[in-house]
N, C-alpha and C positions, 0 to 999 in steps of 0.2 A: 280401381283407379290406376293401378300399375299397368294394366293393359293399355289404357289411354295414353299414358306417359310413353310406353314403349312404341306405340303407334306414331306418336308425334316425333319421337327421336328417330324412328325409321324414316319418316318423311323428311326430317332435317338432314339425315345422312344422305339420302338420295339427292336432295337439293344441293348439298355441298359437292357431292360427286359430279353432278351435271354441270355446275358452274365452273368447277375446275377443268372440265373437259371441253368447255365451249370453244376455245381457240384450236385445240387439237382436233376437234371434230371437223374443222375446215380442211385439215391436211390429210386425214385418214377416213376411210369408210367405216361404218359402225362395227362391222365384223372384225376388221383388222385392229381397230382401236380397242374393242372390248375383249379380244382374245387375251392379251397380256393383263388387262385389268381384272378379268375374272380369275386368271391364273394367280395373281397376287392375292385376291380375296380368298380363293380356295385354299391356297397354301397357308395363309395366315390362320384360317379356321382349322385346318389340319394340324398345324403346329400347336395351337392352343388346346385342341382336343387331346393330343398326345402328351403335352407337357403338364396338363392339369388332371391327368388320370381319367379322362372321359372315354378313352378308346375302348373300354370294355362294352360301351353302349353299341358298338358296331355289331357285336355278336347277337345282340337282342333284336336287331332289325330283321323282320321277316321279309320274304320275297314280295308278298303283296305290298307291304309298307314301302319297300325299296322302289317298287314300281310307281307308287303314288308320289314319292319324293322326286324321283328322276323325271317322271312324266310331267309333273307340275312345272318344274324348272324348264324343261325343254319346250313345253307348250307355251308357257308365258315368256320366258327369256329368249327362246329360240324362234318359234313361229310368230308369236305375238309381236315381239320387237321388230322382226323382219318385215311384217306387214305394215307396221307403223312407219318404218323407214321408207317403204314403197309409197305409202300415202303422202308422206312429207314431200317426196320428190314430185308427185303428180298433182297435188292440190295445195301444197304449202302448209305452213304451221297454222295459219289463221283458220283453215278449214279442217285440217286433220286433227288438231288438238281438241276442239270442241266435240267432234264426232267420237273420237276414241275415249273422251272423258266420261262417256256414259257407262263405262265398265263397272263402276260401283253399283249402278242400278241393276245391271245384268247379274252381278254377283249376289245381290240381295234376292232376286227372283230365283236363281239357281239354289241358293242356300235354303230358301223356303221349300223348294220342290224336292231337293235331294237330301238335305241334312236336317230337315224338320226344324229349321230356325224360325223363331217367332217374328211376326211382322206387325209392327205397331205404327200408329199414325205419327208418333214422335220420330221414329226411325226414318220413315219415308220423308217427312218434312225436313229433317236434318240432312238426309242424303241429297234432296233437291237443292237445298241452300248451298251445300258444299260444292256440288257439281256446277251450279250456276256461278257461284263466286269464283271458283278456279278458272272457269272459262273466261270470265271478265278480266281476271288478273292477267291471264296469258294471251288475251286477244291482241292480234296484230292485224292492222288493216291490209287488205289485199292491194297489191300494186300492179297486178297484171291479170289479164283474162286467160284462163287455161283452156285448151281444146276440150270439147265435150267428151271425146273418147277417153282422154286422160283423166278428166274429172270423174267420170263414171267409175273407172277402175280405181281411182284414188279413194273415193267414198267407200267403195266395197272393201278396199284394203283397211281403211280406218275402222270400219265396222267389224271386220274380221279380227283386227288387233284387240278391240274392246272385248269381243267374245272370248278370244284366247286368254287374255289376262284374267277374265272372270272365271273361266274354266280352270285355270291354273290355281287360283285362290281356293276354289272348291276342292280340287284334287289334293292339295297339300294337307288339308285338314285330317283326313283319315290316316295319312302316313306319319304324322308327327306325334300322335297321341301317346303320351307317356315317355317320350324320348327327350334327351337333352337337346336344347335348341342349337348350341354351338356345334355339336356333333352332326345334327341334321344339316346345318348350313354347310359344313365341310363336305358333305356328300353332294348336296345339290349344286353348289357353286363349282366344285371341281368337275362334276359331270358336264356342266354347261361350258366350262373352259375347254374341255376335251372336244366337245362338239364344235365350238367356235374355231379351234385350231384346225379341225378337219375342213371346215368351210374355207378358211384362209388358204389351206394347202390346195384345195380344189380350185379356188379362184386365182391362186398364184400371186397373192398380194402381200405375202410376208416380207418381201424386199422393201416395201414402203416404210417399214419400221426403222430402216437404216437412216431415214431422214431426221429422226428425232435426236436432239442433243441430250446431254446428261440432265439438264434442268427439266426438260420435257419428260424424261424417263422417271424423274422423281415425282412429277405430277401424276404420271400414269400409276406409279406404285402407291402413292398416298391416296389418290382418288379411287383406285381399285380396292384398297383396304377399307376405306370409309363407305364407298357406294355399294360394292358387291359383297365384301366380307361382313362388316358391321351391319350394313343395311339389310342383307339377307337374313342374318341372325335375328335382328329386331323384328323383321316381317314375320318370321316363323313364330317368334315369341308373342307377337300381337295376335296372330291367328289362334294360337293355343289359348290365349287368355280371353279373347273376345268373340272368336268365331270369324269365318270368312267375310260375312256381310259387313259388320262393324269395322273389321280390319281394313277392308277395301276402302271404305268411306274415310276413315281416319288417315290412312297413308296416302290417299289421293290429294291431301292438302300440301304436298311438297312445294307447289309454287308460292305458298305463303312464306316459306323460308327462303326460297330462291330469290324472291323479290329484293329483300334488303341486301342480300349478298351481291346481286347484280348491280344494285345502286352504288355500293361501296367499291367493289372490285372491278366491275365492267363498265362503270360510268353510264349505265343505261338510264333513260329518262322515262318514267311511267306516265301513262295517260290518266285522265280523270276517272276512268273506269276502275283503276286499281283500288282506291280507297273504298269504293262501293262494293267491289268484289271481295275485298278483304273482310269488310263488315258482314257480308252475307255468309262467307265461308266460316268465319269465327262463330257466328250465330248457329250455323248448322252443326259445327263441332260440339257446341255446348248442348244442343238437343240430343245428339248421338251419345254423348258421354253421360 
């Protein structure tokens, strides 16, 4: 049961982080916004690792395990998120989100193929209910027709994001076996932060951060700690406890937690699809657990 709880807490932390960043995402591109956020998350995990005496775990990490840790974060957080951003720009949230939401299904198939995970009717049914429920909760009606060439590239990018996220979930499993999750998170998030700052330097967008006032920097710091620091640690903990397949399904439920937060803090008004999607997603989570 602890793995299920960790997965739900992970989904909740991602939801809190995303809701906190909603307004800032309109001012900054994802790379420039996530560079300081991942830095905060990585430094927080590094500090906890050092202060709690977990630093001895660094010496126990082998090169292959380090490769899996770094590769999973760069594939998922780097390539996957980049493709998702591209898909958002080309086909919008109403199309990109449902397409990319199939990543738990891809994770299940990869887990069965490469990690010898068991596949049951209950797991498949739960996965389908969660994915359909999350899509309904997050559905936004389209307000414009996009060019066919943009739509084609956007669909491909959304599918690519789903594949990258699934591959990342599979890759992290062999690298974390037997290791402290906070120590693992400190490695993975710090590596992603370095990669993002390199992207920011290449794109020369670091100057945009000067637009933020002190309140917005507080939001960046708190959101980075919750979303990237705590969220990454809980994700690793969930995979260690449940395996990549179940972890992907459980953690994909973050819109369930983002919804009430959006209602309270962002004053968003849900459609009638929300209660239907919520019921389906909850039923799916019960089956998976």
